[in-house]
C-alpha positions as CSV (number, residue, x, y, z in Angstrom):
1,X,4.2,-7.4,4.5
2,X,3.3,-9.8,7.3
3,X,3.0,-7.0,9.8
4,X,1.0,-4.9,7.3
5,X,-1.4,-7.8,6.7
6,X,-2.1,-8.3,10.4
7,X,-3.2,-4.7,10.6
8,X,-5.9,-5.6,8.1
9,X,-6.7,-9.2,9.0
10,X,-5.8,-9.7,12.7
11,X,-6.8,-13.3,13.0
12,X,-5.9,-16.4,11.0
13,X,-6.9,-20.0,11.6
14,X,-3.5,-21.3,10.5
15,X,-0.1,-20.0,9.4
16,X,-0.7,-21.4,5.9
17,X,-3.8,-19.2,5.6
18,X,-1.7,-16.1,6.5
19,X,1.0,-17.1,3.9
20,X,-1.7,-17.5,1.2
21,X,-3.2,-14.1,2.1
22,X,0.2,-12.3,2.0
23,X,0.8,-13.7,-1.5
24,X,-2.7,-12.8,-2.7
25,X,-2.1,-9.1,-1.7
26,X,1.4,-8.9,-3.0
27,X,0.5,-7.0,-6.1
28,X,4.0,-6.4,-7.5
29,X,4.9,-10.1,-7.4
30,X,1.7,-10.9,-9.3
31,X,2.4,-8.4,-12.0
32,X,6.1,-9.3,-12.4
33,X,5.4,-13.1,-11.9
34,X,8.3,-13.1,-9.3
35,X,8.8,-15.5,-6.4
36,X,6.3,-14.9,-3.6
37,X,7.2,-14.5,0.0
38,X,8.4,-17.8,1.4
39,X,6.8,-19.6,4.3
40,X,10.1,-19.5,6.1
41,X,10.2,-15.7,5.9
42,X,6.7,-15.5,7.2
43,X,7.5,-17.8,10.1
44,X,10.6,-15.8,11.1
45,X,8.5,-12.6,11.1
46,X,5.9,-14.1,13.3
47,X,8.5,-15.5,15.7
48,X,10.0,-12.0,16.1
49,X,6.6,-10.5,16.8
50,X,5.7,-13.2,19.2
51,X,8.9,-12.6,21.2
52,X,7.7,-8.9,21.5
53,X,4.2,-10.1,22.5
54,X,2.7,-8.4,19.5
55,X,1.1,-11.6,18.2
56,X,0.2,-15.0,19.6
57,X,0.4,-18.3,17.7
58,X,-1.8,-20.2,20.0
59,X,-4.7,-21.7,18.0
60,X,-3.7,-20.0,14.8
61,X,-2.3,-16.5,14.6
62,X,-3.8,-13.4,16.3
63,X,-2.7,-9.8,16.7
64,X,-2.5,-8.7,20.3
65,X,-1.2,-5.1,20.2
66,X,-2.3,-3.0,17.4
67,X,-0.7,0.3,18.5
68,X,2.6,-1.4,19.2
69,X,2.7,-2.9,15.7
70,X,1.8,0.5,14.1
71,X,4.4,2.2,16.1
72,X,7.0,-0.4,15.1
73,X,6.2,0.1,11.4
74,X,6.3,3.9,11.7
75,X,9.6,3.8,13.5
76,X,11.2,1.6,10.9
77,X,9.6,3.2,7.9
78,X,11.9,4.4,5.1
79,X,10.7,6.0,1.9
80,X,11.2,3.6,-1.0
81,X,14.4,3.8,-3.0
82,X,13.7,5.2,-6.4
83,X,15.0,7.2,-9.3
84,X,14.3,10.9,-9.8
85,X,10.5,11.4,-10.3
86,X,9.2,12.2,-13.7
87,X,6.5,14.9,-14.1
88,X,3.8,15.2,-16.7
89,X,1.0,17.5,-17.7
90,X,-2.0,15.4,-18.6
91,X,-5.0,17.0,-20.3
92,X,-7.4,15.5,-17.7
93,X,-8.2,16.2,-14.1
94,X,-9.6,13.8,-11.4
95,X,-11.5,11.6,-11.6
96,X,-10.8,11.4,-15.3
97,X,-7.0,11.4,-14.5
98,X,-7.4,8.2,-12.5
99,X,-9.3,6.5,-15.2
100,X,-6.7,7.6,-17.8
101,X,-3.8,6.1,-15.8
102,X,-5.7,2.9,-15.1
103,X,-6.3,2.4,-18.9
104,X,-2.7,3.1,-19.7
105,X,-1.4,0.8,-17.0
106,X,-3.7,-2.0,-18.1
107,X,-2.7,-1.6,-21.8
108,X,1.0,-2.0,-20.7
109,X,0.2,-4.9,-18.4
110,X,1.8,-3.2,-15.4
111,X,0.6,-1.7,-12.2
112,X,0.5,2.0,-11.2
113,X,-0.4,2.8,-7.6
114,X,-1.0,6.2,-6.0
115,X,1.5,7.1,-3.2
116,X,0.3,7.1,0.3
117,X,0.3,10.9,0.4
118,X,-1.9,11.0,-2.7
119,X,-4.1,8.2,-1.3
120,X,-5.3,10.2,1.7
121,X,-8.3,11.3,-0.3
122,X,-9.4,7.6,-0.3
123,X,-9.5,7.3,3.5
124,X,-10.3,10.7,4.9
125,X,-12.4,13.7,3.9
126,X,-9.8,16.0,2.3
127,X,-9.5,17.8,-1.0
128,X,-7.1,16.2,-3.6
129,X,-3.9,18.1,-4.2
130,X,-2.9,19.7,-7.5
131,X,-0.3,16.9,-8.1
132,X,-1.1,13.2,-8.2
133,X,1.9,11.1,-7.3
134,X,2.1,7.4,-8.2
135,X,4.5,4.5,-8.0
136,X,5.2,2.2,-10.9
137,X,7.8,-0.6,-11.4
138,X,11.1,0.1,-13.2
139,X,11.3,-1.3,-16.7
140,X,7.5,-1.1,-17.2
141,X,8.0,1.7,-19.8
142,X,5.1,3.6,-18.2
143,X,7.1,6.8,-18.2
144,X,8.1,6.3,-21.8
145,X,4.5,6.0,-22.9
146,X,3.8,9.4,-21.4
147,X,6.9,11.0,-22.8
148,X,5.3,13.6,-25.0
149,X,3.4,15.0,-22.0
150,X,6.5,15.5,-19.9
151,X,6.4,18.8,-18.2
152,X,7.7,20.5,-15.0
153,X,6.0,23.8,-14.8
154,X,2.3,22.8,-15.2
155,X,2.6,19.1,-14.1
156,X,-0.3,17.4,-12.5
157,X,1.2,13.9,-12.4
158,X,4.4,12.7,-10.8
159,X,5.6,9.2,-11.5
160,X,8.1,7.5,-9.1
161,X,9.7,4.2,-10.3
162,X,10.4,1.8,-7.5
163,X,10.7,-2.0,-7.1
164,X,9.9,-1.8,-3.4
165,X,7.1,-4.4,-3.0
166,X,5.7,-2.8,0.2
167,X,4.3,0.3,-1.5
168,X,2.2,-2.0,-3.8
169,X,1.2,-4.4,-1.1
170,X,-2.5,-4.5,-0.3
171,X,-3.3,-1.7,-2.7
172,X,-7.0,-1.1,-3.2
173,X,-8.5,-0.9,-6.7
174,X,-11.5,1.4,-7.2
175,X,-14.5,1.0,-9.6
176,X,-12.6,2.6,-12.4
177,X,-9.6,0.3,-12.1
178,X,-7.2,2.8,-10.5
179,X,-5.1,1.5,-7.6
180,X,-4.7,3.4,-4.3
181,X,-2.1,2.7,-1.6
182,X,-3.2,0.6,1.3
183,X,-4.4,2.3,4.5
184,X,-1.2,1.2,6.2
185,X,1.1,2.6,3.5
186,X,-1.0,5.8,3.6
187,X,-0.6,6.1,7.3
188,X,3.2,5.5,7.2
189,X,3.8,8.2,4.6
190,X,1.6,10.7,6.4
191,X,3.0,10.1,9.9
192,X,6.5,10.7,8.4
193,X,5.4,14.0,7.0
194,X,4.8,17.5,8.3
195,X,2.4,18.6,11.0
196,X,-0.6,18.7,8.7
197,X,0.2,15.3,7.3
198,X,0.6,13.9,10.9
199,X,-2.8,15.3,11.8
200,X,-4.3,13.5,8.8
201,X,-2.4,10.3,9.8
202,X,-4.3,10.2,13.1
203,X,-7.6,10.0,11.1
204,X,-6.2,7.2,9.0
205,X,-5.0,5.5,12.2
206,X,-8.5,5.6,13.6
207,X,-9.8,4.0,10.4
208,X,-7.3,1.2,10.6
209,X,-8.2,0.5,14.2
210,X,-12.0,0.6,13.4
211,X,-11.4,-1.8,10.6
212,X,-9.6,-4.2,12.9
213,X,-12.5,-4.2,15.3
214,X,-14.8,-5.3,12.5
215,X,-12.4,-7.9,11.3
216,X,-11.9,-9.4,14.8
217,X,-15.6,-10.1,15.0
218,X,-15.5,-12.1,11.8
219,X,-14.2,-15.7,11.4
220,X,-10.4,-16.1,11.1
221,X,-9.3,-15.2,7.6
222,X,-8.9,-18.2,5.3
223,X,-6.9,-18.6,2.1
224,X,-8.8,-17.8,-1.1
């Protein structure tokens, strides 16, 4: 999560500001009211990146090598551990489908986030697929509430239960309340995919780098 944050906010005035921002973007911890990432864990992550000359901690924290960090994340990426996906046929199509899911998740006080592969439509100009795939935490009963719409043959929604906090980290909420995977999560899932996915990943990569350029011109990120 520290590495992913630096690919969004490349400069921090102090380590404490970085810790606060990591916690603010840790969506799963907020929903489950679980223990946030500790300061010690953040410091160890920064020390490892500093040894590899990816970041510097002189006068705060600053990302030095964007491509090296993205390559490191992609090399170490593993799909989240999860149970067998559940599929449903919902009587709505996008954008109504997104709004329906957002309302259901809000009513159950849980979080449902589109997978990176399904979130490509948020960051590049592509047509949405026939199947929307989303993550939700185990034990949230989101699958149970959709039980009567369970379907394999004509499914338009696939729900993947996972407790992996990285897939929820830095998720982006749209105007209708639906959560999309972060640009970094989207990039990682795409770059691990087939040739077509990897071509789309290069466009998401360009967007991440462009966003870093804009962020670097701003003041170092402060805790909110």
